[in-house]
C-alpha positions as CSV (number, residue, x, y, z in Angstrom):
1,M,99.6,77.4,109.5
2,A,98.4,80.6,111.2
3,K,95.4,82.2,109.7
4,Q,95.7,85.4,107.6
5,H,92.9,87.8,108.4
6,D,91.1,89.9,105.8
7,F,90.2,92.9,107.9
8,T,88.0,94.4,105.2
9,E,85.1,92.3,106.5
10,G,84.1,90.6,109.8
11,N,83.7,91.6,113.4
12,I,86.1,94.4,114.2
13,V,86.2,94.0,118.0
14,R,87.0,90.3,117.7
15,Q,89.7,91.0,115.1
16,L,91.3,93.6,117.3
17,F,91.5,91.3,120.2
18,V,92.7,88.2,118.3
19,F,95.2,90.1,116.2
20,S,96.8,92.3,118.9
21,G,97.3,89.5,121.4
22,P,100.2,87.8,119.6
23,I,101.8,91.2,119.0
24,I,101.8,91.9,122.7
25,L,103.4,88.5,123.4
26,A,106.0,89.1,120.7
27,N,106.9,92.5,122.2
28,L,107.1,90.9,125.6
29,L,109.5,88.3,124.2
30,Q,111.7,91.1,122.7
31,I,112.0,92.7,126.1
32,S,112.9,89.4,127.7
33,Y,115.6,89.0,125.0
34,Q,117.4,92.1,126.4
35,F,116.8,91.0,130.0
36,I,118.3,87.6,129.5
37,D,121.4,89.1,127.8
38,S,121.9,91.4,130.7
39,L,121.4,88.6,133.2
40,W,124.1,86.3,131.7
41,V,126.6,89.1,131.0
42,G,126.3,90.6,134.5
43,N,126.6,87.3,136.3
44,L,129.1,85.4,134.1
45,I,131.4,88.2,132.9
46,G,131.0,91.2,135.2
47,A,129.9,94.8,135.7
48,D,132.4,96.2,133.1
49,A,131.1,93.8,130.4
50,L,127.5,94.8,131.3
51,G,128.4,98.4,130.9
52,A,130.1,97.7,127.6
53,V,126.9,95.9,126.3
54,S,124.7,98.8,127.6
55,I,126.8,101.4,125.7
56,S,126.9,99.3,122.5
57,S,123.1,98.6,122.8
58,T,122.5,102.3,122.7
59,I,124.1,102.5,119.3
60,M,122.3,99.4,118.0
61,F,119.0,100.9,119.3
62,T,119.6,103.9,117.0
63,V,120.1,101.6,114.1
64,L,117.1,99.5,115.1
65,S,115.0,102.6,115.3
66,F,115.6,103.2,111.6
67,V,114.8,99.6,110.9
68,I,111.5,100.0,112.8
69,G,110.8,103.1,110.8
70,L,111.2,101.2,107.5
71,N,109.1,98.4,108.9
72,N,106.3,100.9,109.7
73,A,106.5,102.0,106.1
74,A,106.3,98.4,105.0
75,L,103.3,97.7,107.2
76,T,101.4,100.7,105.7
77,I,102.2,100.0,102.1
78,L,101.8,96.3,102.1
79,S,98.6,96.3,104.2
80,Q,97.1,98.7,101.6
81,Q,98.0,96.3,98.8
82,K,96.4,93.5,100.8
83,G,93.2,95.5,101.2
84,K,93.1,96.2,97.5
85,K,93.6,92.4,96.9
86,S,96.4,93.4,94.6
87,E,98.8,90.5,94.5
88,E,100.8,92.3,91.8
89,G,101.2,95.3,94.1
90,L,102.3,93.1,96.9
91,K,104.9,91.5,94.7
92,R,106.3,94.8,93.5
93,Y,106.5,96.5,96.9
94,L,107.8,93.3,98.6
95,N,110.6,93.1,96.0
96,A,111.4,96.8,96.5
97,F,111.6,96.4,100.2
98,V,113.8,93.3,100.0
99,V,116.3,94.9,97.6
100,L,116.5,98.2,99.6
101,L,116.8,96.5,103.0
102,T,119.4,94.1,101.8
103,G,121.4,97.0,100.3
104,M,121.1,99.1,103.4
105,S,122.1,96.2,105.7
106,V,125.3,95.7,103.7
107,V,126.2,99.4,103.7
108,L,125.4,99.7,107.4
109,S,127.4,96.6,108.2
110,L,130.5,98.0,106.5
111,V,130.2,101.5,107.8
112,G,129.4,100.3,111.3
113,V,132.4,98.1,111.5
114,L,134.7,100.9,110.2
115,L,133.3,103.5,112.5
116,T,132.7,101.4,115.7
117,D,135.8,102.6,117.6
118,W,135.3,106.3,116.6
119,V,131.6,106.3,117.7
120,L,132.5,104.6,121.0
121,Q,135.2,107.2,121.7
122,L,132.7,109.9,120.8
123,M,130.3,108.6,123.4
124,G,133.0,108.7,126.0
125,T,133.3,105.0,126.6
126,P,135.5,104.2,129.6
127,A,138.9,102.8,128.6
128,V,138.4,99.6,130.6
129,M,135.2,98.9,128.6
130,M,136.5,99.9,125.2
131,P,137.9,96.6,123.9
132,M,134.8,94.7,125.0
133,A,132.3,97.3,123.6
134,S,134.2,97.4,120.3
135,A,134.3,93.6,119.9
136,Y,130.6,93.3,120.8
137,L,129.5,96.1,118.5
138,K,131.5,95.0,115.5
139,I,130.1,91.5,115.6
140,N,126.6,92.9,115.8
141,F,127.2,95.1,112.8
142,I,128.5,92.1,110.8
143,G,125.2,90.3,111.5
144,I,122.9,93.2,111.0
145,L,121.3,91.6,107.9
146,F,119.7,89.1,110.3
147,L,118.3,91.9,112.4
148,F,116.8,93.5,109.3
149,G,115.6,90.2,108.0
150,Y,113.8,88.7,110.9
151,N,112.1,92.0,111.8
152,F,111.0,92.5,108.2
153,I,109.4,89.1,107.8
154,G,107.3,89.7,111.0
155,T,106.1,93.0,109.6
156,V,105.2,91.5,106.2
157,L,103.2,88.7,107.8
158,R,101.3,91.2,110.1
159,S,100.5,93.4,107.0
160,V,98.6,90.4,105.5
161,G,96.8,89.7,108.8
162,D,99.0,87.1,110.4
163,S,100.3,88.1,113.9
164,K,100.8,84.6,115.3
165,T,103.5,83.3,113.0
166,P,106.0,86.2,113.7
167,M,105.5,85.6,117.4
168,Y,106.9,82.0,116.9
169,F,110.0,83.4,115.1
170,V,110.7,85.8,117.9
171,L,110.3,82.9,120.4
172,I,112.9,80.9,118.5
173,A,115.4,83.7,118.7
174,V,114.7,84.3,122.5
175,L,115.0,80.6,123.4
176,L,118.2,80.1,121.3
177,N,119.8,83.2,122.8
178,A,119.0,82.1,126.3
179,V,120.7,78.7,125.7
180,L,123.6,80.0,123.6
181,D,124.6,82.9,125.9
182,P,126.0,80.7,128.8
183,L,127.3,78.1,126.3
184,F,129.3,80.6,124.3
185,I,130.4,82.6,127.4
186,S,131.5,79.9,129.8
187,V,131.8,76.6,127.9
188,F,133.5,78.0,124.8
189,G,135.2,80.7,126.8
190,W,134.4,83.5,124.2
191,G,133.4,86.1,126.8
192,I,131.6,89.1,125.6
193,E,132.2,88.1,122.0
194,G,130.2,85.0,122.7
195,V,127.2,87.2,123.7
196,A,127.4,88.9,120.3
197,Y,127.7,85.6,118.4
198,A,124.8,84.2,120.4
199,T,122.7,87.3,119.3
200,I,123.5,87.1,115.6
201,F,123.2,83.3,115.5
202,S,119.8,83.4,117.2
203,Q,118.6,86.1,114.9
204,G,120.1,84.4,111.9
205,I,118.3,81.1,112.7
206,A,115.0,83.0,113.3
207,F,115.4,84.8,110.0
208,A,116.2,81.6,108.0
209,T,113.3,79.7,109.6
210,G,111.0,82.6,108.9
211,A,112.1,83.0,105.3
212,I,111.9,79.3,104.5
213,Y,108.6,78.8,106.2
214,T,107.1,81.9,104.5
215,L,108.3,80.8,101.1
216,R,107.3,77.1,101.4
217,K,103.9,77.9,102.7
218,N,103.5,80.7,100.1
219,L,102.2,83.1,102.8
220,V,103.1,86.1,100.7
221,P,103.9,86.5,97.0
222,F,107.7,86.8,97.1
223,T,109.5,86.9,93.7
224,K,113.1,86.6,92.6
225,P,114.8,89.9,93.6
226,H,115.2,92.4,90.8
227,V,115.8,96.1,90.5
228,P,112.7,97.9,91.7
229,A,110.9,100.7,89.8
230,K,111.8,104.3,90.8
231,R,108.2,104.9,91.9
232,E,108.3,102.1,94.4
233,V,111.7,103.2,95.8
234,A,110.4,106.8,96.1
235,D,107.2,105.6,98.0
236,I,109.3,103.6,100.4
237,L,111.8,106.3,101.2
238,K,109.0,108.9,101.4
239,L,107.5,106.9,104.2
240,G,110.6,105.2,105.6
241,I,112.8,108.2,106.3
242,P,110.3,110.2,108.4
243,A,109.2,107.0,110.1
244,G,112.8,106.4,111.1
245,L,113.2,109.9,112.2
246,Q,110.2,109.5,114.5
247,M,112.1,107.0,116.5
248,S,115.2,109.3,116.7
249,V,113.0,112.1,117.9
250,I,111.5,109.8,120.6
251,A,115.0,108.5,121.7
252,A,116.4,112.1,121.9
253,G,113.3,113.2,123.8
254,V,113.7,110.4,126.4
255,M,117.3,111.5,126.9
256,A,116.2,115.1,127.4
257,I,113.7,114.1,130.1
258,M,116.5,112.1,131.8
259,S,118.5,115.3,132.1
260,V,115.6,116.8,134.2
261,V,115.4,113.7,136.3
262,A,119.2,113.6,136.9
263,S,119.1,117.1,138.4
264,F,117.4,115.7,141.4
265,G,120.2,113.3,142.3
266,P,121.0,109.5,142.3
267,A,117.9,108.4,144.3
268,V,115.5,110.0,141.9
269,V,117.4,108.6,138.9
270,A,117.4,105.1,140.3
271,G,113.7,105.3,141.1
272,Y,112.8,106.7,137.7
273,G,114.9,104.1,136.0
274,A,113.1,101.3,137.8
275,A,109.7,102.9,136.9
276,Q,110.8,103.1,133.3
277,R,111.5,99.4,133.2
278,L,107.9,98.8,134.4
279,D,106.7,101.4,131.8
280,S,108.1,99.3,129.0
281,L,105.7,96.5,130.2
282,I,102.8,98.7,131.0
283,M,102.7,100.2,127.5
284,L,102.9,96.9,125.6
285,P,99.1,96.6,125.1
286,A,98.8,100.2,123.8
287,Q,101.8,99.7,121.4
288,A,100.4,96.4,120.1
289,L,97.0,98.0,119.6
290,G,98.6,100.8,117.6
291,T,100.3,98.2,115.4
292,A,97.1,96.3,115.0
293,V,95.1,99.4,114.1
294,N,97.9,100.4,111.6
295,S,97.5,97.0,109.8
296,M,93.7,96.8,110.0
297,A,93.1,100.4,108.9
298,G,95.7,100.0,106.1
299,Q,93.8,97.1,104.6
300,N,90.6,99.0,104.7
301,I,92.1,102.2,103.3
302,G,93.4,100.1,100.4
303,A,89.9,98.7,99.9
304,G,88.3,102.1,100.2
305,K,86.2,101.1,103.1
306,W,86.4,104.3,105.2
307,D,83.5,103.4,107.4
308,R,85.5,100.5,108.7
309,V,88.6,102.6,109.1
310,Y,86.6,104.9,111.5
311,R,85.1,102.0,113.4
312,I,88.5,100.3,113.8
313,T,89.8,103.6,115.3
314,F,86.8,103.9,117.6
315,Y,87.0,100.4,118.9
316,G,90.7,100.6,119.2
317,F,90.1,103.8,121.3
318,L,87.7,102.0,123.6
319,Y,89.8,98.9,123.8
320,N,92.8,101.1,124.8
321,L,90.8,102.8,127.5
322,T,89.5,99.6,129.0
323,I,92.9,97.9,129.1
324,M,95.0,100.9,130.2
325,L,92.5,101.9,132.9
326,S,92.6,98.4,134.3
327,I,96.4,98.4,134.2
328,A,96.4,101.8,135.9
329,T,94.3,100.5,138.8
330,F,96.7,97.6,139.2
331,V,99.7,99.9,139.1
332,V,98.3,102.1,141.8
333,L,97.6,99.1,144.1
334,F,101.0,97.4,143.6
335,A,103.4,100.1,142.4
336,E,105.8,99.6,145.4
337,Y,106.1,95.9,144.9
338,G,107.0,96.4,141.2
339,I,109.7,99.0,142.1
340,L,111.2,96.6,144.7
341,L,111.8,94.1,142.0
342,F,114.6,96.3,140.8
343,I,115.9,98.4,143.7
344,E,115.7,98.5,147.5
345,E,117.2,101.9,148.4
346,T,114.5,103.6,150.5
347,D,114.5,107.1,148.8
348,A,114.7,105.5,145.3
349,V,111.8,103.2,146.1
350,R,109.8,106.1,147.5
351,F,110.2,108.2,144.4
352,G,109.6,105.3,141.9
353,T,106.4,104.3,143.8
354,G,105.1,107.9,143.9
355,Y,105.9,108.5,140.3
356,L,104.0,105.4,139.1
357,K,101.0,106.1,141.2
358,M,100.8,109.7,140.0
359,I,101.2,108.9,136.3
360,A,99.2,105.7,136.2
361,F,95.9,107.3,135.1
362,F,97.7,109.3,132.4
363,Y,98.7,106.1,130.5
364,P,95.4,105.9,128.6
365,F,96.1,109.3,127.0
366,L,99.5,108.0,125.7
367,G,97.6,105.0,124.4
368,I,95.3,107.3,122.5
369,N,98.3,108.6,120.6
370,F,99.3,105.1,119.6
371,I,95.7,104.4,118.3
372,L,95.2,107.7,116.4
373,N,98.7,107.7,115.0
374,G,98.3,104.1,113.9
375,T,95.3,105.1,111.8
376,V,96.8,108.1,110.1
377,R,100.1,106.2,109.6
378,A,98.1,103.6,107.8
379,A,97.1,106.3,105.2
380,G,100.8,107.1,104.7
381,A,101.0,110.3,106.8
382,M,104.4,109.5,108.1
383,F,105.7,113.0,107.9
384,Q,102.7,114.4,109.8
385,V,103.2,111.8,112.5
386,L,106.8,112.9,112.7
387,I,105.6,116.5,113.3
388,L,103.2,115.2,116.0
389,N,106.1,113.4,117.7
390,I,108.3,116.5,117.6
391,L,105.4,118.5,119.1
392,S,104.8,115.8,121.7
393,F,108.4,115.6,123.0
394,W,110.0,118.9,122.3
395,V,107.2,121.4,122.4
396,L,105.2,119.7,125.2
397,R,106.9,116.9,127.2
398,Y,110.4,118.3,127.8
399,P,109.4,121.9,128.5
400,I,106.4,121.1,130.6
401,T,108.3,118.5,132.7
402,Y,111.2,121.0,133.2
403,L,108.7,123.7,134.2
404,F,106.7,121.5,136.6
405,S,109.9,120.1,138.2
406,E,110.9,123.7,138.9
407,M,107.5,124.5,140.4
408,F,106.8,121.3,142.3
409,G,110.2,119.6,142.8
410,E,110.7,115.9,142.0
411,E,106.9,115.3,142.0
412,G,106.7,117.7,139.1
413,I,108.3,115.1,136.8
414,A,105.2,112.9,136.9
415,Y,102.9,115.9,136.7
416,G,104.7,117.3,133.7
417,I,105.0,114.0,131.7
418,G,101.4,113.2,132.5
419,T,100.1,116.6,131.4
420,S,102.1,116.3,128.1
421,F,100.3,113.0,127.5
422,V,96.9,114.7,127.8
423,I,97.8,117.6,125.5
424,S,99.6,115.6,122.9
425,S,96.6,113.2,122.7
426,L,94.4,116.3,122.1
427,F,96.7,117.3,119.2
428,A,96.6,113.8,117.8
429,F,92.8,113.8,117.9
430,L,92.6,117.3,116.2
431,Y,94.8,116.0,113.4
432,Y,92.8,112.8,113.1
433,R,89.5,114.8,113.0
434,Y,90.5,117.7,110.8
435,G,93.8,116.8,109.1
436,K,94.1,115.9,105.4
437,W,95.5,112.4,106.0
438,K,92.4,111.0,104.3
439,D,93.3,112.7,101.0
440,I,96.7,110.9,100.7
441,P,96.5,108.6,97.6
442,S,96.9,104.9,98.3
443,F,100.2,103.4,97.2
444,G,100.2,102.0,93.7
445,E,97.1,104.0,92.7
446,E,98.8,105.9,89.9
447,E,100.1,102.7,88.3
448,E,96.7,101.1,88.5
449,E,95.1,104.1,86.8
450,M,97.7,103.9,84.0
451,E,97.1,100.2,83.6
452,K,93.3,100.8,83.3
453,A,93.8,103.6,80.8
454,H,96.1,101.3,78.7
455,R,93.6,98.5,78.7
456,V,90.8,100.9,77.5
457,R,93.0,102.0,74.6
């Protein structure tokens, strides 16, 4: 059984290194999951099917964004309960999350199936792709409980200091999906529906394995599901809704930036697209560190150990700079080779290579956002992080990128995005340093005070 870490004591630097490593690997596996799907679909079914999956995946990403938001809320609340060493608090909030997520998954499944065709038409799905996209999306909506479930179990385990076990569940899903895709597509002859069945079956097995293992090993104090208290539901929604909206803001901001890129023509779009695929790999360490800091700081906030919270943030900051500067150096040296993995068209390769080289040393500033936001999110400042994200994408990144692209041409895209990284990290630091996130009461605090008062009487 993987070890659960108590982050309220021990060597912080070592804990950050050991805890964030499996999160990086799990995120890498998630990326490979999508890559493998695209590989099989494109080669075994064709370009139209790949387009149908891409369109449908955009819709599922929107749903997944809200799931990620709820999981961020779970990570904050549950890590605080772990830090307090409150098993009763863990039980109550775990139950509340299980009941809410199950209810939401059922509602989303029904609504998703009913509205699939309407949403696809709204998105302007080409007629030739419509039947395939509809079938693929409806099957995914039917199995959405598994998507909720296996993501949630991973979050719960990370909140109590175990990042290795969730990695194995993701590995199970990825390996199963890689085997089942060609089996369902070609051997069973199910076509694109087979891809969808492979996805939900893989996620279902990973979810079932995770649930059984977690319950049998008693890794967290699950109880028989029951109606949660209003206070617990309110806490979850108070954090979960703005956390979900954060992802929507990010997704919309990315689309807005793409509109600037598209104005320079196909070669720039292709080069930028290839660079973004590499971006998703480059940012994995910073994203994982943000998650690790969220969990570690949350436990210490729950325990009231603010000195360790500040030290976790400081060492996370240094760790981010070290890793991201090393990656930036590597990117500058080998950018062209990375772009050539995806495209070969001369002008596209030239832009993609130049973009990566220009923006490489701005990556540490984006990493700073992940670290600082991870800490303030651990205190429950989800709405404040939402405002910071709106500021980052809509007040800074999109306008500055548009302005710089007008001033410097296609090179201005990298200058604008990089400059926004620097300014947004400054705003994140100012809120971390002077904001009132430290004054937010820890979750379950009121109930604990009432219980103490009752015992005194």
